C-alpha positions, 0 to 999 in steps of 0.5 A, spaced: 180 040 466 179 046 470 183 052 469 189 053 474 188 058 479 193 064 479 196 065 485 195 073 486 197 073 493 202 070 498 200 067 505 203 070 511 206 063 512 209 064 505 212 071 506 215 068 512 219 063 508 222 069 503 228 070 508 229 063 508 230 062 501 234 068 500 239 066 505 240 059 503 241 061 496 246 067 498 250 062 502 250 057 496 252 062 491 258 065 495 260 058 497 267 056 497 271 049 497 271 043 493 265 040 490 261 033 491 263 031 484 259 024 484 253 028 486 254 034 481 255 029 475 248 026 477 245 032 477 248 034 470 245 027 468 238 029 471 239 036 467 240 033 461 234 028 462 229 034 464 231 037 457 230 030 453 237 029 452 241 023 453 246 024 459 253 025 457 258 019 457 264 024 458 264 028 464 270 033 464 272 037 471 277 043 470 279 048 476 276 054 474 271 058 469 277 060 465 280 053 464 272 051 463 272 056 457 278 054 454 276 047 455 269 048 452 273 051 446 277 045 445 272 040 446 268 044 440 274 043 436 275 035 437 271 033 431 275 037 427 282 035 428 285 029 425 291 025 424 297 027 429 293 033 432 290 028 437 292 021 439 288 016 436 285 013 442 283 019 445 280 022 438 276 015 437 273 015 444 271 022 444 270 024 436 264 020 436 261 021 442 261 029 443 257 033 439 254 040 438 253 045 445 246 044 448 246 050 452 240 052 449 236 046 450 239 044 457 239 051 460 234 056 456 229 051 453 227 048 460 228 055 463 223 058 458 218 053 459 218 053 466 218 061 466 212 061 461 208 056 466 210 060 472 208 066 469 201 063 467 200 061 474 203 067 478 200 074 478 205 080 477 205 082 484 207 076 487 212 075 482 215 082 483 214 081 491 218 074 490 223 077 486 225 083 490 225 079 496 229 073 494 232 073 486 234 081 486 238 081 492 241 074 491 243 077 484 246 083 487 251 080 491 252 073 487 251 075 480 252 082 479 258 083 484 261 076 483 259 072 477 260 078 472 266 080 475 269 073 474 266 073 467 270 080 465 276 077 468 276 070 464 275 075 458 281 079 460 285 074 461 284 070 455 286 077 451 292 078 455 295 071 454 293 071 447 296 077 446 302 076 450 304 069 446 302 072 440 301 079 439 308 082 442 311 076 438 309 076 431 306 083 430 299 086 431 296 084 424 298 077 425 296 077 433 289 080 431 288 074 426 290 069 431 285 073 436 279 072 431 280 065 430 282 063 437 280 069 442 273 070 440 271 063 440 274 062 447 271 069 449 264 066 446 264 061 451 263 065 457 256 067 454 255 060 453 256 057 460 251 055 465 253 059 471 252 054 476 252 057 483 252 064 480 245 062 477 243 062 484 238 068 483 233 066 478 234 058 481 232 061 488 226 065 485 223 059 481 225 054 487 221 058 492 215 057 487 216 050 487 217 048 494 213 053 497 207 055 492 207 048 490 208 049 482 210 042 480 213 045 473 219 048 477 221 041 479 224 040 472 229 045 474 232 040 480 238 038 476 240 045 475 238 047 482 243 041 484 248 044 480 248 050 483 253 047 488 259 047 483 262 052 479 261 054 471 259 048 467 258 047 459 253 042 456 255 038 450 251 033 446 255 027 449 259 030 454 259 036 459 265 040 462 264 042 470 268 046 474 270 047 481 268 053 486 273 058 488 277 056 494 276 063 497 272 069 496 273 076 500 268 082 500 267 088 503 261 091 508 258 093 501 258 085 499 263 088 493 269 083 492 275 086 496 282 084 498 288 089 499 292 083 501 291 078 496 286 075 491 279 077 492 277 070 489 282 064 487 280 058 484 284 051 485 288 052 479 290 058 481 286 063 476 284 069 481 281 076 481 284 082 484 279 087 486 278 093 491 271 095 493 269 092 487 274 095 482 278 089 478 285 091 478 292 088 476 294 083 480 301 086 482 297 092 485 295 088 490 301 083 491 307 087 489 305 094 492 312 097 490 310 097 483 305 103 484 309 109 483 307 116 481 309 115 474 305 109 473 299 112 477 299 118 472 299 114 466 293 109 468 288 111 464 282 108 468 280 112 473 277 107 478 284 103 478 287 110 478 283 111 485 285 104 488 292 105 486 292 112 490 289 109 496 294 103 496 300 108 495 297 113 500 293 119 498 297 124 503 304 121 500 301 121 493 299 128 494 306 131 497 310 126 492 306 128 486 308 135 487 301 138 488 300 145 489 298 149 496 292 153 494 291 156 500 294 157 507 292 160 514 292 159 521 288 153 521 293 149 516 295 148 508 290 146 503 293 142 497 290 140 490 292 135 485 288 135 478 287 128 475 285 126 468 278 124 467 276 124 475 275 129 480 281 133 483 284 131 490 284 136 495 287 135 502 288 139 508 294 138 512 294 140 519 299 140 525 296 137 532 295 143 537 300 140 542 306 136 542 306 129 542 312 124 545 311 120 539 311 126 534 314 125 527 316 132 526 321 136 530 319 143 532 323 146 527 321 142 521 313 144 523 315 151 523 318 150 516 312 146 513 307 150 516 309 157 518 304 161 521 299 155 521 304 152 526 303 156 531 303 151 536 310 149 534 312 156 534 310 157 541 313 150 543 320 149 547 326 146 544 326 138 543 318 138 542 315 134 537 309 134 533 304 130 529 301 132 522 295 130 519 292 130 512 285 129 511 281 129 504 276 134 503 271 135 498 274 138 491 270 145 491 273 147 498 278 153 497 281 155 503 284 151 509 279 154 514 273 152 510 277 145 510 278 144 517 271 147 519 268 141 514 272 136 518 268 138 524 261 138 520 261 146 521 262 152 516 267 158 517 262 162 520 261 157 526 268 154 526 273 158 530 279 154 532 282 160 536 277 160 542 278 152 542 279 150 549 
């Protein structure tokens, strides 16, 4: 048998298809809406057969990764339950058919075999090129920005629900014991999931070598490839738990989870994740913005969440209402500074528009009271004039109002002279 010829360079035709695979798998990894359940169940059977296992007789559908992690934990416990803990009929039907989790066989064992053979047949340069153009970019947008956040939310919600139901009611010592027996085991199921659409990065990588480069071994991943059209799933001997995809996903222009009006991700069973520019936040920060107060912002230990709260509250409003100090004033405006724990200070310059406006928010008298000499326009205005004011955030190293206003125009204090503006 002649040795397999290694692929050391992609042809121009193969290179041209990299974008096609990247876009296809990005779409799959970020897809929303109901799964084709019969198709996904058939794909699970194929994945089991590829691992040398009998297809699962029991197929359970749940509405989210959170429900799936809890379901996987409960399914592991069924063989241990007896008597009145489980209905006799259910126990008899399930106990004899559900065995240990086979995550390592269905996913990792097949993956390892494919990876080793692809490694033997493809040169390092080609692997790096395909990963950079397909796998890494899909990973960044799907697994890193979405899948990892979903996993963190599942773990956080498991902890919150266990503690709310146990810790506060029966005390920290007993609560910790229940967590050790229940919470850790459910938490572990996040790591033992097969991530469906959130595995898009590495599945795209190997599908390219199978479909475009003709590496037959990649065909063993066909079942897993098809299962990328559903949510997370958990394989057991004799049973599989499958979950739905989200009903909606919202992201910002940098592909981070983001929605300031509702959940950034929501699943059919109501499991949701709230995030602003990729930072996960408590649901009420988004759903009930009146819950954000000066006191709550001050007590928030997480600097990233605190920044989001300040953004939701309004940086200028927060600065004034939290008692920020005026550290400098001159003819250009007022410079405020608010120190924050474990974060950079907020520094903003407050300026008055140089001409009256019919829809201004400040009367002439109010402008003079706030700005003093910096309110020259108000001082020179006629009775009844109204003015607009602006609060503009500037870098924390700025120390004078003149420097701050100059910075907003991309100038320094040597070149910015407002008194000669036309």
